[in-house]
C-alpha positions as CSV (number, residue, x, y, z in Angstrom):
1,E,15.1,-24.2,8.1
2,A,11.2,-24.3,8.2
3,K,11.5,-26.1,11.5
4,R,13.5,-23.3,13.1
5,Y,11.2,-20.4,11.8
6,L,8.1,-22.3,13.1
7,R,9.9,-22.7,16.4
8,E,10.9,-19.5,16.6
9,A,7.3,-18.3,15.5
10,K,5.8,-20.4,18.2
11,L,7.8,-18.6,20.8
12,G,6.6,-15.3,19.5
13,D,9.1,-13.9,16.8
14,A,7.1,-11.5,14.5
15,E,9.8,-11.4,12.0
16,A,9.5,-15.6,12.0
17,Q,5.8,-15.4,12.0
18,F,5.5,-13.7,8.9
19,K,8.0,-15.9,7.0
20,V,6.1,-19.1,8.4
21,G,3.1,-17.2,7.2
22,M,4.7,-16.9,3.6
23,M,6.0,-20.5,3.8
24,Y,2.5,-21.5,4.1
25,K,1.0,-19.0,1.6
26,E,3.6,-20.3,-0.8
27,G,3.7,-24.0,-0.1
28,S,7.4,-23.4,0.7
29,G,9.4,-26.1,2.6
30,I,6.0,-26.8,4.0
31,A,2.6,-28.1,3.1
32,Q,0.4,-25.0,1.2
33,D,-2.1,-23.9,3.8
34,E,-4.1,-20.4,3.4
35,S,-5.8,-20.8,6.4
36,E,-2.3,-21.5,8.6
37,A,-0.9,-18.7,6.3
38,L,-3.4,-16.3,7.6
39,H,-2.9,-17.2,11.7
40,W,0.6,-16.4,11.0
41,F,0.5,-13.1,9.5
42,L,-2.2,-11.9,11.8
43,K,0.1,-13.1,14.7
44,A,3.0,-11.0,13.3
45,A,0.7,-7.9,12.3
46,E,-0.7,-7.8,15.8
47,Q,2.9,-7.1,17.2
48,E,3.4,-4.1,14.7
49,M,5.1,-5.8,11.9
50,V,4.4,-3.3,8.9
51,D,5.1,-6.2,6.4
52,A,3.0,-8.5,7.7
53,Q,0.6,-5.8,8.2
54,L,0.8,-4.3,4.7
55,Y,0.6,-8.0,3.3
56,L,-2.7,-8.8,5.3
57,G,-3.9,-5.2,3.7
58,D,-3.3,-6.9,0.1
59,M,-4.9,-9.9,0.9
60,Y,-8.1,-8.6,1.7
61,Q,-7.9,-6.1,-1.0
62,D,-7.4,-8.5,-3.6
63,G,-9.3,-11.4,-1.9
64,L,-6.1,-13.7,-1.8
65,G,-6.7,-16.7,0.3
66,V,-9.7,-14.8,2.4
67,P,-13.0,-13.0,1.0
68,K,-12.3,-9.8,-0.4
69,N,-13.0,-7.0,2.5
70,D,-12.7,-3.5,1.6
71,T,-12.7,-2.6,5.4
72,E,-10.4,-5.1,6.8
73,A,-7.7,-3.9,4.1
74,V,-8.4,-0.5,5.3
75,K,-8.2,-1.6,9.0
76,W,-4.3,-3.1,8.0
77,Y,-3.2,-0.6,5.2
78,S,-4.0,2.2,7.9
79,K,-2.1,0.4,10.9
80,A,1.2,0.1,8.2
81,A,0.8,3.3,7.1
82,Q,0.8,5.2,10.3
83,Q,4.1,3.6,10.9
84,G,5.6,5.1,7.8
85,N,5.3,2.6,5.1
86,A,5.0,4.4,1.9
87,R,2.9,1.4,-0.1
88,A,0.7,1.5,2.6
89,Q,0.0,4.9,2.9
90,Y,-0.7,5.0,-1.2
91,S,-2.9,2.0,-0.8
92,L,-4.8,3.5,2.1
93,G,-4.6,6.7,0.1
94,L,-6.6,4.7,-2.7
95,K,-9.3,3.3,-0.7
96,V,-9.7,6.6,1.2
97,F,-10.1,8.2,-2.6
98,F,-12.7,6.0,-3.7
99,G,-14.6,5.3,-0.4
100,E,-13.6,1.6,-0.5
101,G,-14.1,0.3,3.0
102,V,-14.2,3.5,4.3
103,K,-16.3,7.1,4.6
104,Q,-15.0,8.7,0.9
105,D,-12.7,11.6,1.6
106,F,-10.5,13.5,-0.5
107,A,-8.5,15.7,1.6
108,E,-7.9,12.4,3.6
109,A,-6.7,10.9,0.4
110,V,-4.6,13.7,-0.4
111,K,-2.7,13.7,2.8
112,W,-1.7,9.9,2.4
113,Y,-0.6,10.5,-1.2
114,V,1.5,13.2,0.1
115,R,3.1,10.9,2.7
116,A,3.8,8.5,0.1
117,A,4.9,10.5,-2.5
118,L,7.6,12.2,0.0
119,Q,9.2,8.8,0.2
120,G,9.7,8.6,-3.4
121,H,6.4,6.2,-4.1
122,R,6.0,6.9,-8.1
123,E,2.3,6.0,-8.3
124,A,1.4,8.5,-5.7
125,Q,3.6,11.0,-7.1
126,F,1.5,10.4,-10.2
127,N,-2.0,10.8,-8.6
128,L,-0.9,13.7,-6.8
129,G,0.2,15.4,-10.5
130,G,-3.4,14.5,-11.5
131,I,-5.3,15.8,-8.4
132,Y,-3.3,19.0,-8.9
133,E,-3.7,19.2,-12.5
134,E,-7.3,18.8,-12.2
135,G,-7.9,20.8,-8.7
136,I,-9.1,18.3,-6.6
137,V,-9.7,19.2,-3.4
138,V,-6.4,21.2,-3.9
139,Q,-6.1,25.0,-5.7
140,E,-5.3,23.6,-9.6
141,D,-2.0,24.0,-9.9
142,R,-0.1,23.4,-13.1
143,E,3.4,24.2,-11.6
144,E,2.6,21.5,-9.0
145,A,1.2,19.1,-11.3
146,I,4.1,19.1,-13.2
147,R,6.3,18.9,-10.2
148,W,4.6,15.8,-9.2
149,Y,4.7,14.2,-12.8
150,G,8.1,14.9,-13.1
151,K,9.1,13.1,-10.1
152,A,6.9,9.9,-11.1
153,A,8.4,10.5,-14.9
154,E,12.1,10.5,-13.4
155,Q,11.4,7.2,-11.8
156,G,10.0,5.4,-15.2
157,H,6.2,6.1,-14.9
158,E,4.9,6.3,-18.2
159,R,1.6,7.8,-17.8
160,A,3.5,10.7,-15.8
161,K,5.7,10.8,-19.1
162,Y,2.6,11.4,-21.3
163,R,0.8,13.5,-19.1
164,L,4.3,15.9,-19.1
165,E,4.1,15.7,-22.8
166,V,0.3,16.7,-22.9
167,M,0.9,19.9,-20.3
168,N,3.9,21.1,-22.1
169,R,2.0,21.4,-25.5
170,K,-0.3,23.7,-23.6
171,I,2.1,26.3,-22.7
């Protein structure tokens, strides 16, 4: 199987390139090699493959097999986020919110959180709850905070459940 994927990857198939990257990363059916993994992830990501872009963002965010680099993480999260990937949108929102690898911009962060939250990303929903509860960039809005916390809580988000309890005690 490794030989087939490697053959397809060399022919330019982005899906195969991503799979070969994962095989090198994990040492699955092929000798583990971080630099080869990065090579194949980059090839797939350059072909607009969202999974590869997201994975590269994670690699640079956490320093997995590459030096930690917030600017590179933002670059790859941004590419995947613009293609509609909810986790990339959330991750980009975090980077922008905290000004890691990019200029801090709360309004821009909220925009990315909303995009991810509308796709059901529970961490983005939780963060929006906090943004509305505290009135960060947006008008403080108890009902909106409860709505977003509620969406996250419905998905089992424990901190969202706790915030709902606290807010409901304040009535």
